[in-house]
PDB file of N, H, CA, C and O in Angstrom:
ATOM      1  N   UNK A   1      19.931  -6.066   4.632  1.00  0.00           N
ATOM      2  CA  UNK A   1      19.968  -6.450   6.031  1.00  0.00           C
ATOM      3  C   UNK A   1      19.369  -5.353   6.911  1.00  0.00           C
ATOM      4  O   UNK A   1      18.777  -5.634   7.954  1.00  0.00           O
ATOM      5  N   UNK A   2      19.525  -4.138   6.493  1.00  0.00           N
ATOM      6  H   UNK A   2      20.006  -3.909   5.646  1.00  0.00           H
ATOM      7  CA  UNK A   2      19.010  -3.020   7.284  1.00  0.00           C
ATOM      8  C   UNK A   2      17.484  -3.091   7.416  1.00  0.00           C
ATOM      9  O   UNK A   2      16.925  -2.765   8.463  1.00  0.00           O
ATOM     10  N   UNK A   3      16.824  -3.521   6.342  1.00  0.00           N
ATOM     11  H   UNK A   3      17.277  -3.786   5.491  1.00  0.00           H
ATOM     12  CA  UNK A   3      15.368  -3.640   6.368  1.00  0.00           C
ATOM     13  C   UNK A   3      14.922  -4.644   7.425  1.00  0.00           C
ATOM     14  O   UNK A   3      13.949  -4.409   8.141  1.00  0.00           O
ATOM     15  N   UNK A   4      15.631  -5.756   7.518  1.00  0.00           N
ATOM     16  H   UNK A   4      16.422  -5.947   6.936  1.00  0.00           H
ATOM     17  CA  UNK A   4      15.268  -6.793   8.486  1.00  0.00           C
ATOM     18  C   UNK A   4      15.446  -6.285   9.908  1.00  0.00           C
ATOM     19  O   UNK A   4      14.605  -6.534  10.772  1.00  0.00           O
ATOM     20  N   UNK A   5      16.540  -5.572  10.152  1.00  0.00           N
ATOM     21  H   UNK A   5      17.224  -5.370   9.450  1.00  0.00           H
ATOM     22  CA  UNK A   5      16.762  -4.991  11.491  1.00  0.00           C
ATOM     23  C   UNK A   5      15.660  -3.992  11.842  1.00  0.00           C
ATOM     24  O   UNK A   5      15.115  -4.004  12.945  1.00  0.00           O
ATOM     25  N   UNK A   6      15.351  -3.140  10.892  1.00  0.00           N
ATOM     26  H   UNK A   6      15.794  -3.130   9.996  1.00  0.00           H
ATOM     27  CA  UNK A   6      14.321  -2.127  11.120  1.00  0.00           C
ATOM     28  C   UNK A   6      12.945  -2.769  11.346  1.00  0.00           C
ATOM     29  O   UNK A   6      12.175  -2.322  12.196  1.00  0.00           O
ATOM     30  N   UNK A   7      12.651  -3.808  10.584  1.00  0.00           N
ATOM     31  H   UNK A   7      13.276  -4.172   9.893  1.00  0.00           H
ATOM     32  CA  UNK A   7      11.385  -4.504  10.741  1.00  0.00           C
ATOM     33  C   UNK A   7      11.303  -5.179  12.102  1.00  0.00           C
ATOM     34  O   UNK A   7      10.252  -5.155  12.743  1.00  0.00           O
ATOM     35  N   UNK A   8      12.402  -5.782  12.551  1.00  0.00           N
ATOM     36  H   UNK A   8      13.256  -5.802  12.030  1.00  0.00           H
ATOM     37  CA  UNK A   8      12.433  -6.429  13.865  1.00  0.00           C
ATOM     38  C   UNK A   8      12.219  -5.399  14.972  1.00  0.00           C
ATOM     39  O   UNK A   8      11.493  -5.665  15.930  1.00  0.00           O
ATOM     40  N   UNK A   9      12.840  -4.234  14.851  1.00  0.00           N
ATOM     41  H   UNK A   9      13.430  -4.019  14.073  1.00  0.00           H
ATOM     42  CA  UNK A   9      12.634  -3.162  15.842  1.00  0.00           C
ATOM     43  C   UNK A   9      11.167  -2.721  15.861  1.00  0.00           C
ATOM     44  O   UNK A   9      10.598  -2.471  16.923  1.00  0.00           O
ATOM     45  N   UNK A  10      10.574  -2.631  14.684  1.00  0.00           N
ATOM     46  H   UNK A  10      11.037  -2.834  13.821  1.00  0.00           H
ATOM     47  CA  UNK A  10       9.162  -2.272  14.603  1.00  0.00           C
ATOM     48  C   UNK A  10       8.307  -3.289  15.341  1.00  0.00           C
ATOM     49  O   UNK A  10       7.411  -2.918  16.099  1.00  0.00           O
ATOM     50  N   UNK A  11       8.584  -4.584  15.122  1.00  0.00           N
ATOM     51  H   UNK A  11       9.312  -4.886  14.506  1.00  0.00           H
ATOM     52  CA  UNK A  11       7.806  -5.630  15.778  1.00  0.00           C
ATOM     53  C   UNK A  11       7.987  -5.588  17.291  1.00  0.00           C
ATOM     54  O   UNK A  11       7.031  -5.807  18.035  1.00  0.00           O
ATOM     55  N   UNK A  12       9.204  -5.308  17.751  1.00  0.00           N
ATOM     56  H   UNK A  12       9.981  -5.130  17.147  1.00  0.00           H
ATOM     57  CA  UNK A  12       9.455  -5.261  19.191  1.00  0.00           C
ATOM     58  C   UNK A  12       8.757  -4.071  19.843  1.00  0.00           C
ATOM     59  O   UNK A  12       8.151  -4.201  20.907  1.00  0.00           O
ATOM     60  N   UNK A  13       8.846  -2.922  19.201  1.00  0.00           N
ATOM     61  H   UNK A  13       9.338  -2.816  18.336  1.00  0.00           H
ATOM     62  CA  UNK A  13       8.263  -1.705  19.786  1.00  0.00           C
ATOM     63  C   UNK A  13       6.736  -1.783  19.784  1.00  0.00           C
ATOM     64  O   UNK A  13       6.095  -1.460  20.784  1.00  0.00           O
ATOM     65  N   UNK A  14       6.161  -2.206  18.676  1.00  0.00           N
ATOM     66  H   UNK A  14       6.681  -2.469  17.864  1.00  0.00           H
ATOM     67  CA  UNK A  14       4.702  -2.262  18.554  1.00  0.00           C
ATOM     68  C   UNK A  14       4.086  -3.536  19.128  1.00  0.00           C
ATOM     69  O   UNK A  14       2.863  -3.662  19.198  1.00  0.00           O
ATOM     70  N   UNK A  15       4.937  -4.484  19.541  1.00  0.00           N
ATOM     71  H   UNK A  15       5.930  -4.382  19.485  1.00  0.00           H
ATOM     72  CA  UNK A  15       4.495  -5.772  20.098  1.00  0.00           C
ATOM     73  C   UNK A  15       3.582  -6.516  19.125  1.00  0.00           C
ATOM     74  O   UNK A  15       2.498  -6.974  19.487  1.00  0.00           O
ATOM     75  N   UNK A  16       4.045  -6.622  17.896  1.00  0.00           N
ATOM     76  H   UNK A  16       4.925  -6.251  17.602  1.00  0.00           H
ATOM     77  CA  UNK A  16       3.301  -7.314  16.835  1.00  0.00           C
ATOM     78  C   UNK A  16       3.959  -8.659  16.524  1.00  0.00           C
ATOM     79  O   UNK A  16       4.220  -8.976  15.364  1.00  0.00           O
ATOM     80  N   UNK A  17       4.222  -9.441  17.562  1.00  0.00           N
ATOM     81  H   UNK A  17       4.010  -9.184  18.505  1.00  0.00           H
ATOM     82  CA  UNK A  17       4.907 -10.717  17.379  1.00  0.00           C
ATOM     83  C   UNK A  17       4.058 -11.725  16.611  1.00  0.00           C
ATOM     84  O   UNK A  17       4.595 -12.692  16.071  1.00  0.00           O
ATOM     85  N   UNK A  18       2.767 -11.522  16.551  1.00  0.00           N
ATOM     86  H   UNK A  18       2.331 -10.736  16.989  1.00  0.00           H
ATOM     87  CA  UNK A  18       1.905 -12.440  15.823  1.00  0.00           C
ATOM     88  C   UNK A  18       2.149 -12.367  14.317  1.00  0.00           C
ATOM     89  O   UNK A  18       1.706 -13.251  13.583  1.00  0.00           O
ATOM     90  N   UNK A  19       2.842 -11.337  13.843  1.00  0.00           N
ATOM     91  H   UNK A  19       3.202 -10.619  14.438  1.00  0.00           H
ATOM     92  CA  UNK A  19       3.148 -11.229  12.418  1.00  0.00           C
ATOM     93  C   UNK A  19       4.293 -12.148  11.989  1.00  0.00           C
ATOM     94  O   UNK A  19       4.427 -12.450  10.804  1.00  0.00           O
ATOM     95  N   UNK A  20       5.118 -12.593  12.937  1.00  0.00           N
ATOM     96  H   UNK A  20       5.010 -12.347  13.900  1.00  0.00           H
ATOM     97  CA  UNK A  20       6.282 -13.409  12.590  1.00  0.00           C
ATOM     98  C   UNK A  20       5.924 -14.711  11.863  1.00  0.00           C
ATOM     99  O   UNK A  20       6.559 -15.015  10.854  1.00  0.00           O
ATOM    100  N   UNK A  21       4.941 -15.495  12.325  1.00  0.00           N
ATOM    101  H   UNK A  21       4.425 -15.247  13.145  1.00  0.00           H
ATOM    102  CA  UNK A  21       4.617 -16.714  11.569  1.00  0.00           C
ATOM    103  C   UNK A  21       4.114 -16.440  10.155  1.00  0.00           C
ATOM    104  O   UNK A  21       4.396 -17.206   9.233  1.00  0.00           O
ATOM    105  N   UNK A  22       3.381 -15.366   9.986  1.00  0.00           N
ATOM    106  H   UNK A  22       3.152 -14.744  10.735  1.00  0.00           H
ATOM    107  CA  UNK A  22       2.866 -15.011   8.666  1.00  0.00           C
ATOM    108  C   UNK A  22       4.018 -14.665   7.733  1.00  0.00           C
ATOM    109  O   UNK A  22       4.061 -15.129   6.594  1.00  0.00           O
ATOM    110  N   UNK A  23       4.947 -13.853   8.214  1.00  0.00           N
ATOM    111  H   UNK A  23       4.912 -13.476   9.140  1.00  0.00           H
ATOM    112  CA  UNK A  23       6.109 -13.464   7.412  1.00  0.00           C
ATOM    113  C   UNK A  23       6.964 -14.683   7.092  1.00  0.00           C
ATOM    114  O   UNK A  23       7.456 -14.825   5.972  1.00  0.00           O
ATOM    115  N   UNK A  24       7.138 -15.558   8.072  1.00  0.00           N
ATOM    116  H   UNK A  24       6.738 -15.443   8.981  1.00  0.00           H
ATOM    117  CA  UNK A  24       7.940 -16.769   7.861  1.00  0.00           C
ATOM    118  C   UNK A  24       7.342 -17.648   6.768  1.00  0.00           C
ATOM    119  O   UNK A  24       8.067 -18.142   5.904  1.00  0.00           O
ATOM    120  N   UNK A  25       6.042 -17.844   6.799  1.00  0.00           N
ATOM    121  H   UNK A  25       5.453 -17.443   7.501  1.00  0.00           H
ATOM    122  CA  UNK A  25       5.379 -18.675   5.790  1.00  0.00           C
ATOM    123  C   UNK A  25       5.476 -18.030   4.411  1.00  0.00           C
ATOM    124  O   UNK A  25       5.708 -18.727   3.424  1.00  0.00           O
ATOM    125  N   UNK A  26       5.305 -16.727   4.328  1.00  0.00           N
ATOM    126  H   UNK A  26       5.117 -16.161   5.131  1.00  0.00           H
ATOM    127  CA  UNK A  26       5.413 -16.041   3.041  1.00  0.00           C
ATOM    128  C   UNK A  26       6.816 -16.164   2.459  1.00  0.00           C
ATOM    129  O   UNK A  26       6.977 -16.391   1.260  1.00  0.00           O
ATOM    130  N   UNK A  27       7.830 -16.013   3.308  1.00  0.00           N
ATOM    131  H   UNK A  27       7.699 -15.828   4.282  1.00  0.00           H
ATOM    132  CA  UNK A  27       9.216 -16.152   2.842  1.00  0.00           C
ATOM    133  C   UNK A  27       9.486 -17.585   2.411  1.00  0.00           C
ATOM    134  O   UNK A  27      10.167 -17.818   1.413  1.00  0.00           O
ATOM    135  N   UNK A  28       8.959 -18.537   3.155  1.00  0.00           N
ATOM    136  H   UNK A  28       8.405 -18.348   3.966  1.00  0.00           H
ATOM    137  CA  UNK A  28       9.144 -19.948   2.812  1.00  0.00           C
ATOM    138  C   UNK A  28       8.516 -20.275   1.455  1.00  0.00           C
ATOM    139  O   UNK A  28       9.153 -20.923   0.624  1.00  0.00           O
ATOM    140  N   UNK A  29       7.292 -19.839   1.224  1.00  0.00           N
ATOM    141  H   UNK A  29       6.775 -19.313   1.899  1.00  0.00           H
ATOM    142  CA  UNK A  29       6.634 -20.081  -0.062  1.00  0.00           C
ATOM    143  C   UNK A  29       7.344 -19.341  -1.196  1.00  0.00           C
ATOM    144  O   UNK A  29       7.471 -19.872  -2.300  1.00  0.00           O
ATOM    145  N   UNK A  30       7.803 -18.129  -0.931  1.00  0.00           N
ATOM    146  H   UNK A  30       7.700 -17.697  -0.035  1.00  0.00           H
ATOM    147  CA  UNK A  30       8.542 -17.385  -1.952  1.00  0.00           C
ATOM    148  C   UNK A  30       9.816 -18.099  -2.344  1.00  0.00           C
ATOM    149  O   UNK A  30      10.137 -18.188  -3.530  1.00  0.00           O
ATOM    150  N   UNK A  31      10.551 -18.611  -1.363  1.00  0.00           N
ATOM    151  H   UNK A  31      10.291 -18.538  -0.400  1.00  0.00           H
ATOM    152  CA  UNK A  31      11.762 -19.371  -1.653  1.00  0.00           C
ATOM    153  C   UNK A  31      11.465 -20.646  -2.401  1.00  0.00           C
ATOM    154  O   UNK A  31      12.222 -21.044  -3.287  1.00  0.00           O
ATOM    155  N   UNK A  32      10.367 -21.292  -2.052  1.00  0.00           N
ATOM    156  H   UNK A  32       9.752 -20.968  -1.332  1.00  0.00           H
ATOM    157  CA  UNK A  32       9.967 -22.518  -2.739  1.00  0.00           C
ATOM    158  C   UNK A  32       9.644 -22.241  -4.203  1.00  0.00           C
ATOM    159  O   UNK A  32      10.014 -23.022  -5.079  1.00  0.00           O
ATOM    160  N   UNK A  33       8.974 -21.162  -4.465  1.00  0.00           N
ATOM    161  H   UNK A  33       8.673 -20.527  -3.753  1.00  0.00           H
ATOM    162  CA  UNK A  33       8.631 -20.802  -5.847  1.00  0.00           C
ATOM    163  C   UNK A  33       9.887 -20.465  -6.641  1.00  0.00           C
ATOM    164  O   UNK A  33      10.031 -20.884  -7.789  1.00  0.00           O
ATOM    165  N   UNK A  34      10.794 -19.709  -6.031  1.00  0.00           N
ATOM    166  H   UNK A  34      10.677 -19.369  -5.099  1.00  0.00           H
ATOM    167  CA  UNK A  34      12.032 -19.331  -6.735  1.00  0.00           C
ATOM    168  C   UNK A  34      12.887 -20.555  -7.027  1.00  0.00           C
ATOM    169  O   UNK A  34      13.437 -20.682  -8.121  1.00  0.00           O
ATOM    170  N   UNK A  35      13.002 -21.455  -6.058  1.00  0.00           N
ATOM    171  H   UNK A  35      12.555 -21.352  -5.170  1.00  0.00           H
ATOM    172  CA  UNK A  35      13.839 -22.633  -6.254  1.00  0.00           C
ATOM    173  C   UNK A  35      13.226 -23.637  -7.223  1.00  0.00           C
ATOM    174  O   UNK A  35      13.949 -24.397  -7.867  1.00  0.00           O
ATOM    175  N   UNK A  36      11.913 -23.648  -7.332  1.00  0.00           N
ATOM    176  H   UNK A  36      11.325 -23.031  -6.809  1.00  0.00           H
ATOM    177  CA  UNK A  36      11.268 -24.652  -8.186  1.00  0.00           C
ATOM    178  C   UNK A  36      11.191 -24.230  -9.646  1.00  0.00           C
ATOM    179  O   UNK A  36      10.866 -25.056 -10.499  1.00  0.00           O
ATOM    180  N   UNK A  37      11.474 -22.998  -9.954  1.00  0.00           N
ATOM    181  H   UNK A  37      11.738 -22.328  -9.261  1.00  0.00           H
ATOM    182  CA  UNK A  37      11.408 -22.551 -11.345  1.00  0.00           C
ATOM    183  C   UNK A  37      12.549 -23.181 -12.137  1.00  0.00           C
ATOM    184  O   UNK A  37      13.721 -23.001 -11.808  1.00  0.00           O
ATOM    185  N   UNK A  38      12.201 -23.901 -13.151  1.00  0.00           N
ATOM    186  H   UNK A  38      11.248 -24.047 -13.418  1.00  0.00           H
ATOM    187  CA  UNK A  38      13.201 -24.472 -14.036  1.00  0.00           C
ATOM    188  C   UNK A  38      13.938 -25.662 -13.454  1.00  0.00           C
ATOM    189  O   UNK A  38      15.028 -25.992 -13.920  1.00  0.00           O
ATOM    190  N   UNK A  39      13.389 -26.300 -12.475  1.00  0.00           N
ATOM    191  H   UNK A  39      12.503 -26.032 -12.097  1.00  0.00           H
ATOM    192  CA  UNK A  39      14.061 -27.471 -11.927  1.00  0.00           C
ATOM    193  C   UNK A  39      13.231 -28.718 -12.192  1.00  0.00           C
ATOM    194  O   UNK A  39      12.068 -28.630 -12.586  1.00  0.00           O
ATOM    195  N   UNK A  40      13.827 -29.860 -11.977  1.00  0.00           N
ATOM    196  H   UNK A  40      14.772 -29.932 -11.656  1.00  0.00           H
ATOM    197  CA  UNK A  40      13.126 -31.123 -12.198  1.00  0.00           C
ATOM    198  C   UNK A  40      12.165 -31.439 -11.071  1.00  0.00           C
ATOM    199  O   UNK A  40      11.358 -32.362 -11.185  1.00  0.00           O
ATOM    200  N   UNK A  41      12.239 -30.681  -9.977  1.00  0.00           N
ATOM    201  H   UNK A  41      12.894 -29.931  -9.884  1.00  0.00           H
ATOM    202  CA  UNK A  41      11.388 -30.926  -8.823  1.00  0.00           C
ATOM    203  C   UNK A  41      10.025 -30.241  -8.975  1.00  0.00           C
ATOM    204  O   UNK A  41       9.084 -30.568  -8.252  1.00  0.00           O
ATOM    205  N   UNK A  42       9.920 -29.308  -9.899  1.00  0.00           N
ATOM    206  H   UNK A  42      10.685 -29.042 -10.486  1.00  0.00           H
ATOM    207  CA  UNK A  42       8.709 -28.497 -10.042  1.00  0.00           C
ATOM    208  C   UNK A  42       7.425 -29.321 -10.184  1.00  0.00           C
ATOM    209  O   UNK A  42       6.446 -28.985  -9.519  1.00  0.00           O
ATOM    210  N   UNK A  43       7.363 -30.366 -10.996  1.00  0.00           N
ATOM    211  H   UNK A  43       8.159 -30.639 -11.537  1.00  0.00           H
ATOM    212  CA  UNK A  43       6.098 -31.126 -11.085  1.00  0.00           C
ATOM    213  C   UNK A  43       5.680 -31.766  -9.772  1.00  0.00           C
ATOM    214  O   UNK A  43       4.487 -31.926  -9.512  1.00  0.00           O
ATOM    215  N   UNK A  44       6.635 -32.130  -8.955  1.00  0.00           N
ATOM    216  H   UNK A  44       7.604 -32.000  -9.166  1.00  0.00           H
ATOM    217  CA  UNK A  44       6.301 -32.742  -7.676  1.00  0.00           C
ATOM    218  C   UNK A  44       5.802 -31.727  -6.663  1.00  0.00           C
ATOM    219  O   UNK A  44       4.970 -32.046  -5.814  1.00  0.00           O
ATOM    220  N   UNK A  45       6.313 -30.497  -6.752  1.00  0.00           N
ATOM    221  H   UNK A  45       6.989 -30.238  -7.442  1.00  0.00           H
ATOM    222  CA  UNK A  45       5.854 -29.440  -5.847  1.00  0.00           C
ATOM    223  C   UNK A  45       4.413 -29.061  -6.187  1.00  0.00           C
ATOM    224  O   UNK A  45       3.620 -28.797  -5.284  1.00  0.00           O
ATOM    225  N   UNK A  46       4.067 -29.031  -7.461  1.00  0.00           N
ATOM    226  H   UNK A  46       4.712 -29.246  -8.195  1.00  0.00           H
ATOM    227  CA  UNK A  46       2.710 -28.651  -7.863  1.00  0.00           C
ATOM    228  C   UNK A  46       1.680 -29.645  -7.357  1.00  0.00           C
ATOM    229  O   UNK A  46       0.530 -29.270  -7.130  1.00  0.00           O
ATOM    230  N   UNK A  47       2.060 -30.897  -7.177  1.00  0.00           N
ATOM    231  H   UNK A  47       2.995 -31.202  -7.362  1.00  0.00           H
ATOM    232  CA  UNK A  47       1.101 -31.874  -6.677  1.00  0.00           C
ATOM    233  C   UNK A  47       0.794 -31.662  -5.203  1.00  0.00           C
ATOM    234  O   UNK A  47      -0.230 -32.138  -4.715  1.00  0.00           O
ATOM    235  N   UNK A  48       1.662 -30.958  -4.486  1.00  0.00           N
ATOM    236  H   UNK A  48       2.495 -30.571  -4.883  1.00  0.00           H
ATOM    237  CA  UNK A  48       1.397 -30.673  -3.069  1.00  0.00           C
ATOM    238  C   UNK A  48       0.247 -29.690  -2.900  1.00  0.00           C
ATOM    239  O   UNK A  48      -0.446 -29.706  -1.883  1.00  0.00           O
ATOM    240  N   UNK A  49       0.046 -28.844  -3.888  1.00  0.00           N
ATOM    241  H   UNK A  49       0.609 -28.831  -4.714  1.00  0.00           H
ATOM    242  CA  UNK A  49      -0.994 -27.843  -3.784  1.00  0.00           C
ATOM    243  C   UNK A  49      -2.134 -28.224  -4.679  1.00  0.00           C
ATOM    244  O   UNK A  49      -3.132 -27.508  -4.747  1.00  0.00           O
TER     245      UNK A  49
END
């Protein structure tokens, strides 16, 4: 949790708010990959890409 707080402070101080959508998409795809490993949904996710 400390990393997230520190990263948010960095974004506020440096005014790098444009990085938020990029980070959000990367986290979303990472979660999708982790959740799809070994599940029955995996073949359907691969067809999206």
